[in-house]
LORONU-93737 format. One line per field, with one value per atom (N, C-alpha, C): residue number from 0; atom name; x, y, z. Coordinates in steps of 0.05 Angstrom, whole numbers, m for minus. Example, Ala and Ser with C-alpha at 12.3 -4.5 7.8 and 13.67 -1.06 7.14 Angstrom:
pos <- 0:0:0:1:1:1;
site <- N:CA:C:N:CA:C;
east <- 264:246:264:257:273:258;
north <- m114:m90:m66:m45:m21:1;
up <- 156:156:156:142:143:157;
***
This chain:
pos <- 0:0:0:1:1:1:2:2:2:3:3:3:4:4:4:5:5:5:6:6:6:7:7:7:8:8:8:9:9:9:10:10:10:11:11:11:12:12:12:13:13:13:14:14:14:15:15:15:16:16:16:17:17:17:18:18:18:19:19:19:20:20:20:21:21:21:22:22:22:23:23:23:24:24:24:25:25:25:26:26:26:27:27:27:28:28:28:29:29:29:30:30:30:31:31:31:32:32:32:33:33:33:34:34:34:35:35:35:36:36:36:37:37:37:38:38:38:39:39:39:40:40:40:41:41:41:42:42:42:43:43:43:44:44:44:45:45:45:46:46:46:47:47:47:48:48:48:49:49:49:50:50:50:51:51:51:52:52:52:53:53:53:54:54:54:55:55:55:56:56:56:57:57:57:58:58:58:59:59:59:60:60:60:61:61:61:62:62:62:63:63:63:64:64:64:65:65:65:66:66:66:67:67:67:68:68:68:69:69:69:70:70:70:71:71:71:72:72:72:73:73:73:74:74:74:75:75:75:76:76:76:77:77:77:78:78:78:79:79:79:80:80:80:81:81:81:82:82:82:83:83:83:84:84:84:85:85:85:86:86:86:87:87:87:88:88:88:89:89:89:90:90:90:91:91:91:92:92:92:93:93:93:94:94:94:95:95:95:96:96:96:97:97:97:98:98:98:99:99:99:100:100:100:101:101:101:102:102:102:103:103:103:104:104:104:105:105:105:106:106:106:107:107:107:108:108:108:109:109:109:110:110:110:111:111:111:112:112:112:113:113:113:114:114:114:115:115:115:116:116:116:117:117:117:118:118:118:119:119:119:120:120:120:121:121:121:122:122:122:123:123:123:124:124:124:125:125:125:126:126:126:127:127:127:128:128:128:129:129:129:130:130:130:131:131:131:132:132:132:133:133:133:134:134:134:135:135:135:136:136:136:137:137:137:138:138:138:139:139:139:140:140:140:141:141:141:142:142:142:143:143:143:144:144:144:145:145:145:146:146:146:147:147:147:148:148:148:149:149:149:150:150:150:151:151:151:152:152:152:153:153:153:154:154:154:155:155:155:156:156:156:157:157:157:158:158:158:159:159:159:160:160:160:161:161:161:162:162:162:163:163:163:164:164:164:165:165:165;
site <- N:CA:C:N:CA:C:N:CA:C:N:CA:C:N:CA:C:N:CA:C:N:CA:C:N:CA:C:N:CA:C:N:CA:C:N:CA:C:N:CA:C:N:CA:C:N:CA:C:N:CA:C:N:CA:C:N:CA:C:N:CA:C:N:CA:C:N:CA:C:N:CA:C:N:CA:C:N:CA:C:N:CA:C:N:CA:C:N:CA:C:N:CA:C:N:CA:C:N:CA:C:N:CA:C:N:CA:C:N:CA:C:N:CA:C:N:CA:C:N:CA:C:N:CA:C:N:CA:C:N:CA:C:N:CA:C:N:CA:C:N:CA:C:N:CA:C:N:CA:C:N:CA:C:N:CA:C:N:CA:C:N:CA:C:N:CA:C:N:CA:C:N:CA:C:N:CA:C:N:CA:C:N:CA:C:N:CA:C:N:CA:C:N:CA:C:N:CA:C:N:CA:C:N:CA:C:N:CA:C:N:CA:C:N:CA:C:N:CA:C:N:CA:C:N:CA:C:N:CA:C:N:CA:C:N:CA:C:N:CA:C:N:CA:C:N:CA:C:N:CA:C:N:CA:C:N:CA:C:N:CA:C:N:CA:C:N:CA:C:N:CA:C:N:CA:C:N:CA:C:N:CA:C:N:CA:C:N:CA:C:N:CA:C:N:CA:C:N:CA:C:N:CA:C:N:CA:C:N:CA:C:N:CA:C:N:CA:C:N:CA:C:N:CA:C:N:CA:C:N:CA:C:N:CA:C:N:CA:C:N:CA:C:N:CA:C:N:CA:C:N:CA:C:N:CA:C:N:CA:C:N:CA:C:N:CA:C:N:CA:C:N:CA:C:N:CA:C:N:CA:C:N:CA:C:N:CA:C:N:CA:C:N:CA:C:N:CA:C:N:CA:C:N:CA:C:N:CA:C:N:CA:C:N:CA:C:N:CA:C:N:CA:C:N:CA:C:N:CA:C:N:CA:C:N:CA:C:N:CA:C:N:CA:C:N:CA:C:N:CA:C:N:CA:C:N:CA:C:N:CA:C:N:CA:C:N:CA:C:N:CA:C:N:CA:C:N:CA:C:N:CA:C:N:CA:C:N:CA:C:N:CA:C:N:CA:C:N:CA:C:N:CA:C:N:CA:C:N:CA:C:N:CA:C:N:CA:C:N:CA:C:N:CA:C:N:CA:C:N:CA:C:N:CA:C:N:CA:C:N:CA:C:N:CA:C:N:CA:C:N:CA:C:N:CA:C:N:CA:C:N:CA:C:N:CA:C:N:CA:C:N:CA:C:N:CA:C:N:CA:C;
east <- 1348:1372:1374:1398:1401:1408:1410:1414:1440:1462:1488:1488:1477:1475:1459:1438:1421:1438:1453:1470:1491:1505:1526:1516:1493:1480:1474:1464:1458:1483:1504:1530:1542:1535:1544:1526:1507:1487:1470:1464:1446:1420:1399:1373:1371:1367:1362:1333:1326:1298:1283:1296:1284:1305:1295:1314:1326:1353:1365:1362:1358:1353:1376:1381:1401:1396:1413:1412:1441:1449:1476:1484:1465:1470:1444:1444:1420:1430:1417:1427:1420:1435:1432:1403:1389:1361:1344:1347:1331:1341:1368:1378:1366:1363:1351:1322:1308:1279:1276:1292:1291:1298:1320:1330:1319:1305:1295:1318:1341:1365:1375:1392:1405:1430:1433:1456:1479:1501:1523:1548:1545:1569:1574:1599:1608:1631:1638:1662:1687:1709:1734:1743:1730:1737:1728:1710:1701:1708:1717:1724:1752:1766:1792:1791:1811:1810:1809:1822:1821:1792:1777:1748:1732:1741:1727:1724:1743:1740:1717:1713:1690:1664:1666:1642:1637:1659:1655:1643:1651:1639:1609:1602:1574:1559:1571:1559:1554:1575:1573:1549:1547:1525:1498:1495:1470:1462:1482:1477:1469:1483:1477:1448:1441:1414:1393:1398:1379:1376:1398:1396:1382:1387:1372:1342:1336:1308:1293:1307:1295:1296:1310:1311:1329:1348:1367:1386:1395:1413:1442:1447:1474:1478:1500:1507:1533:1533:1557:1570:1596:1611:1633:1635:1656:1683:1704:1731:1735:1755:1762:1786:1789:1813:1836:1861:1883:1886:1899:1904:1919:1911:1924:1916:1898:1891:1869:1869:1848:1842:1816:1809:1820:1825:1833:1808:1807:1785:1790:1772:1776:1762:1772:1761:1731:1721:1693:1674:1685:1668:1667:1679:1681:1705:1707:1731:1742:1767:1779:1786:1775:1779:1804:1808:1833:1837:1816:1818:1823:1822:1825:1799:1776:1750:1744:1732:1722:1693:1685:1659:1646:1620:1605:1584:1576:1557:1529:1513:1485:1469:1460:1446:1419:1407:1381:1386:1407:1413:1432:1443:1462:1486:1498:1521:1538:1563:1581:1578:1576:1573:1594:1605:1625:1614:1631:1624:1633:1653:1663:1680:1688:1705:1734:1750:1779:1793:1779:1791:1777:1793:1782:1789:1810:1819:1831:1832:1842:1870:1887:1915:1916:1895:1893:1893:1879:1878:1905:1920:1947:1966:1962:1980:1969:1946:1932:1947:1953:1966:1945:1939:1918:1926:1907:1913:1922:1938:1949:1926:1919:1898:1905:1931:1940:1948:1942:1950:1937:1951:1941:1915:1895:1869:1849:1856:1838:1814:1817:1795:1782:1787:1776:1746:1731:1701:1692:1705:1698:1702:1724:1730:1709:1702:1682:1655:1648:1622:1621:1643:1645:1640:1653:1649:1619:1607:1579:1559:1563:1543:1550:1575:1584:1576:1563:1554:1524:1512:1484:1476:1493:1488:1514:1512:1536:1546:1572:1585:1601:1598:1614:1627:1652:1665:1653:1647:1636:1659:1670:1693:1683:1681:1671:1692:1682:1701:1715:1739:1753:1738:1719:1705:1682:1673:1653:1664:1689:1702:1710:1717:1725:1702;
north <- 1952:1967:1964:1957:1955:1982:1983:2008:2022:2006:2018:2028:2013:2022:2048:2050:2074:2099:2096:2118:2125:2105:2110:2123:2114:2127:2156:2162:2189:2206:2195:2210:2215:2197:2201:2219:2232:2250:2235:2210:2194:2189:2184:2181:2152:2150:2123:2116:2091:2083:2096:2102:2116:2136:2156:2175:2162:2160:2147:2164:2151:2164:2158:2178:2174:2195:2194:2214:2218:2242:2248:2234:2234:2222:2218:2198:2192:2191:2208:2209:2183:2178:2152:2146:2166:2160:2150:2161:2152:2125:2121:2095:2072:2077:2057:2052:2073:2070:2055:2063:2050:2021:2014:1987:1970:1983:1968:1954:1967:1957:1979:1971:1990:1999:2025:2036:2039:2025:2027:2039:2044:2053:2083:2090:2117:2114:2136:2135:2135:2127:2127:2156:2175:2203:2211:2196:2202:2180:2158:2136:2127:2116:2105:2084:2084:2066:2037:2030:2002:1994:2011:2005:2014:2036:2048:2031:2014:1997:1978:1967:1950:1967:1991:2009:2017:2021:2029:2006:1981:1958:1957:1961:1962:1984:2008:2030:2024:2013:2006:1987:1967:1947:1960:1978:1991:2010:2026:2045:2030:2009:1994:1982:1972:1961:1983:2007:2029:2037:2039:2047:2026:2000:1979:1981:1985:1986:2009:2031:2055:2053:2033:2029:2048:2060:2079:2064:2080:2069:2076:2098:2107:2110:2100:2101:2116:2136:2151:2140:2142:2132:2151:2157:2175:2162:2179:2169:2162:2147:2138:2153:2152:2162:2143:2152:2134:2112:2090:2069:2080:2070:2078:2104:2119:2145:2143:2161:2163:2192:2198:2226:2233:2258:2268:2271:2259:2262:2285:2304:2328:2325:2340:2337:2344:2361:2369:2350:2327:2307:2310:2331:2334:2318:2316:2304:2323:2319:2334:2314:2319:2300:2305:2290:2291:2319:2333:2360:2382:2374:2394:2406:2396:2406:2395:2411:2402:2394:2370:2359:2352:2357:2348:2328:2310:2289:2300:2297:2304:2278:2273:2248:2245:2268:2267:2257:2267:2260:2236:2228:2206:2209:2233:2239:2261:2263:2284:2308:2332:2357:2377:2392:2412:2434:2443:2464:2491:2492:2518:2513:2534:2532:2530:2518:2516:2540:2556:2579:2605:2622:2648:2670:2666:2687:2673:2687:2674:2663:2676:2666:2639:2633:2607:2584:2589:2569:2564:2586:2583:2567:2568:2553:2526:2519:2495:2469:2451:2426:2405:2405:2387:2358:2340:2312:2300:2279:2266:2250:2258:2244:2216:2210:2184:2165:2173:2157:2129:2109:2082:2080:2067:2064:2084:2105:2127:2116:2095:2086:2060:2055:2030:2027:2048:2046:2042:2055:2052:2023:2011:1983:1965:1970:1954:1956:1981:1985:1971:1972:1958:1928:1916:1888:1883:1901:1897:1899:1918:1922:1910:1903:1891:1910:1898:1914:1921:1917:1922:1951:1969:1998:2011:2036:2052:2062:2065:2073:2098:2118:2143:2150:2159:2168:2196:2200:2226:2242:2259:2275:2303:2311:2337:2359:2382:2404:2410:2423:2427:2443:2460:2476:2462:2439:2424:2413:2404:2395:2418:2441:2464:2476;
up <- 1631:1639:1670:1680:1709:1721:1747:1761:1753:1752:1746:1717:1698:1670:1668:1684:1683:1692:1713:1722:1702:1691:1672:1646:1638:1614:1619:1643:1650:1651:1663:1664:1637:1618:1590:1574:1587:1574:1553:1560:1543:1559:1546:1560:1571:1597:1609:1607:1614:1614:1637:1659:1682:1693:1706:1719:1743:1745:1768:1793:1815:1841:1860:1877:1898:1920:1940:1962:1970:1977:1985:2011:2030:2056:2071:2087:2104:2133:2150:2178:2193:2214:2229:2238:2248:2257:2234:2210:2188:2177:2178:2170:2187:2213:2231:2224:2217:2210:2184:2164:2137:2138:2153:2153:2176:2195:2219:2233:2234:2248:2267:2286:2303:2289:2285:2271:2291:2288:2306:2292:2267:2251:2253:2255:2251:2231:2219:2202:2219:2208:2223:2229:2217:2223:2251:2263:2290:2310:2302:2320:2315:2335:2330:2308:2291:2268:2277:2299:2308:2313:2326:2330:2306:2293:2271:2247:2241:2218:2222:2246:2251:2248:2259:2258:2229:2213:2185:2169:2175:2161:2168:2193:2201:2187:2185:2172:2143:2129:2101:2097:2113:2111:2114:2134:2139:2117:2108:2086:2061:2054:2030:2032:2055:2059:2055:2066:2063:2034:2019:1991:1975:1982:1968:1974:1999:2008:1994:1990:1977:1946:1936:1907:1892:1907:1894:1875:1855:1835:1841:1854:1860:1890:1899:1928:1931:1949:1955:1980:1982:2004:2012:2038:2048:2047:2047:2051:2080:2086:2113:2124:2150:2162:2156:2157:2152:2173:2165:2184:2209:2232:2257:2269:2255:2265:2286:2306:2326:2332:2337:2344:2371:2376:2402:2419:2443:2461:2479:2480:2496:2523:2544:2571:2572:2554:2555:2541:2532:2518:2488:2478:2449:2439:2413:2400:2379:2372:2351:2329:2305:2283:2267:2246:2230:2218:2213:2201:2222:2248:2269:2278:2268:2276:2304:2321:2346:2342:2349:2345:2371:2373:2397:2387:2405:2398:2401:2380:2381:2384:2408:2414:2399:2394:2379:2350:2337:2310:2308:2331:2333:2315:2316:2299:2312:2304:2313:2295:2307:2292:2300:2280:2286:2305:2323:2342:2332:2314:2305:2280:2267:2243:2251:2234:2240:2227:2211:2198:2209:2221:2230:2211:2195:2177:2152:2129:2104:2107:2123:2126:2141:2157:2170:2149:2127:2106:2094:2090:2078:2095:2121:2140:2148:2138:2147:2138:2156:2148:2139:2113:2103:2107:2114:2116:2090:2092:2068:2054:2029:2015:2006:2005:1996:2019:2043:2067:2065:2074:2075:2091:2080:2093:2085:2070:2062:2047:2031:2014:2026:2052:2064:2061:2068:2066:2038:2019:1991:1981:1989:1982:1995:2020:2033:2020:2012:1999:1972:1957:1932:1936:1956:1963:1969:1983:1992:1969:1951:1930:1904:1900:1874:1851:1831:1808:1810:1833:1837:1833:1842:1840:1831:1822:1817:1843:1846:1870:1865:1881:1879:1906:1904:1929:1935:1960:1969:1980:1962:1971:1975:2000:2007:1999:1992:1988:2014:2013:2038:2058:2050:2069:2083:2073:2087:2113:2112:2137:2154:2142:2158:2173;
***
């Protein structure tokens, strides 16, 4: 039984030959250690799409290599920002992402982290202008990951609940 068959059998509530293994996400510092490569990828949610697509392709390649190295059967992949989108760069060095979150760069973890919530009260949620889920380019990273792994592993889109981004 191959890796993808193992995952699909498990999802169908049938017994596979082995328990399929995966991880929801691997932070950049550990990706570098696992793959012995310099991680330069960010998602397009943190970088301008013009540069971010190149960075996303690099991230996809590094993540796929790490999951292969670890022997995982299922690989999760984030959605991408829409074509032409760029984060707002703030004077204090933070950025504002597509969801309106203000993020600061954590050099130790090599990633952008939210500095605060975008919702202070329940009525903020009711007035929130959610990003267009069908915008062109939204599935860019998923398509790139599918090209990279083919049928070697099962692939799942990693769609966070709305409050993970909030």
